[in-house]
C-alpha positions as a LaTeX table, in Angstrom:
\begin{tabular}{lrrr}
\hline
Residue & $x$ (\AA) & $y$ (\AA) & $z$ (\AA) \\
\hline
Met1 & 0.01 & $-0.04$ & $-0.01$ \\
Leu2 & 1.18 & 3.43 & $-0.76$ \\
Met3 & 1.84 & 5.55 & 2.29 \\
Ala4 & 1.04 & 9.29 & 2.45 \\
His5 & 3.89 & 11.58 & 3.46 \\
Pro6 & 3.60 & 12.57 & 7.14 \\
Ala7 & 3.40 & 16.31 & 6.19 \\
Val8 & 0.27 & 15.67 & 4.09 \\
Leu9 & $-1.24$ & 13.62 & 6.96 \\
Arg10 & $-0.40$ & 16.27 & 9.56 \\
Asp11 & $-2.11$ & 18.86 & 7.31 \\
Leu12 & $-5.24$ & 16.77 & 6.76 \\
Ile13 & $-5.52$ & 16.17 & 10.58 \\
Asp14 & $-5.18$ & 19.71 & 11.30 \\
Gln15 & $-7.83$ & 20.64 & 8.54 \\
Tyr16 & $-10.24$ & 18.01 & 9.91 \\
Glu17 & $-9.89$ & 19.25 & 13.62 \\
Ala18 & $-10.34$ & 22.93 & 12.52 \\
Leu19 & $-13.42$ & 21.97 & 10.49 \\
Ala20 & $-14.84$ & 19.90 & 13.33 \\
Ala21 & $-14.52$ & 23.01 & 15.62 \\
Val22 & $-16.24$ & 25.11 & 12.99 \\
Glu23 & $-19.04$ & 22.55 & 12.47 \\
Ala24 & $-19.60$ & 22.37 & 16.28 \\
Ser25 & $-20.14$ & 26.17 & 16.47 \\
Asp26 & $-22.04$ & 26.64 & 13.05 \\
Ala27 & $-24.02$ & 23.53 & 12.30 \\
Asp28 & $-25.80$ & 25.23 & 9.34 \\
Ser29 & $-22.76$ & 25.73 & 7.29 \\
Ala30 & $-23.07$ & 23.42 & 4.18 \\
Gly31 & $-19.73$ & 24.50 & 2.79 \\
Ala32 & $-17.95$ & 23.52 & 6.12 \\
Arg33 & $-19.84$ & 20.26 & 6.19 \\
Gln34 & $-18.75$ & 19.41 & 2.60 \\
Arg35 & $-15.22$ & 20.32 & 3.16 \\
Met36 & $-15.12$ & 18.18 & 6.29 \\
Ala37 & $-16.61$ & 15.27 & 4.38 \\
Asp38 & $-13.97$ & 15.79 & 1.67 \\
Val39 & $-10.98$ & 15.84 & 4.16 \\
Ala40 & $-12.49$ & 12.76 & 5.93 \\
Tyr41 & $-12.67$ & 10.95 & 2.67 \\
Thr42 & $-9.04$ & 12.00 & 1.74 \\
Leu43 & $-7.81$ & 10.80 & 5.21 \\
Cys44 & $-9.61$ & 7.51 & 4.73 \\
Val45 & $-8.00$ & 7.04 & 1.32 \\
Ser46 & $-4.61$ & 8.16 & 2.52 \\
Thr47 & $-4.68$ & 5.67 & 5.32 \\
Gly48 & $-6.51$ & 2.79 & 3.79 \\
Thr49 & $-9.39$ & 3.00 & 6.21 \\
Arg50 & $-13.18$ & 3.19 & 5.97 \\
Asp51 & $-14.09$ & 5.51 & 8.71 \\
Ile52 & $-12.87$ & 8.83 & 10.13 \\
Asp53 & $-12.01$ & 7.61 & 13.51 \\
Ala54 & $-9.77$ & 4.85 & 12.25 \\
Ala55 & $-8.35$ & 7.17 & 9.68 \\
Leu56 & $-7.24$ & 9.61 & 12.35 \\
Ile57 & $-5.87$ & 6.86 & 14.47 \\
Ala58 & $-3.95$ & 5.43 & 11.48 \\
Ala59 & $-2.75$ & 8.97 & 10.32 \\
Arg60 & $-1.56$ & 9.83 & 13.77 \\
His61 & 0.35 & 6.57 & 14.07 \\
Gln62 & 2.17 & 7.20 & 10.86 \\
Leu63 & 3.50 & 10.66 & 12.09 \\
Pro64 & 6.96 & 11.21 & 13.32 \\
Gly65 & 7.33 & 10.65 & 16.95 \\
Ala66 & 4.53 & 8.05 & 16.98 \\
Arg67 & 5.53 & 4.95 & 18.78 \\
Pro68 & 5.64 & 2.34 & 15.96 \\
Leu69 & 5.46 & $-0.69$ & 18.38 \\
Asp70 & 2.45 & 0.54 & 20.21 \\
Asp71 & $-0.65$ & $-0.50$ & 18.32 \\
Ser72 & $-2.86$ & $-0.44$ & 21.37 \\
Leu73 & $-5.09$ & 2.16 & 19.89 \\
Leu74 & $-5.53$ & 0.09 & 16.64 \\
Asn75 & $-6.60$ & $-2.98$ & 18.53 \\
Ala76 & $-8.90$ & $-1.41$ & 21.15 \\
Asp77 & $-12.12$ & $-3.12$ & 21.77 \\
\hline
\end{tabular}
């Protein structure tokens, strides 16, 4: 599987978190919701996952400084 560059993943995570904050304060913004859906889709494709929660975990796991031997978040029940 191709791996996204850590800088791209960091940018996508930052965008998603910023859009999540905007959505929480302005739920009627169709543009923000669409952009958030687009970023979530890109994160899922970039990490080979199917939902945003798994994508965020996988993306953070691939960032520099992540503990590569600690997969406890990926195997959580």
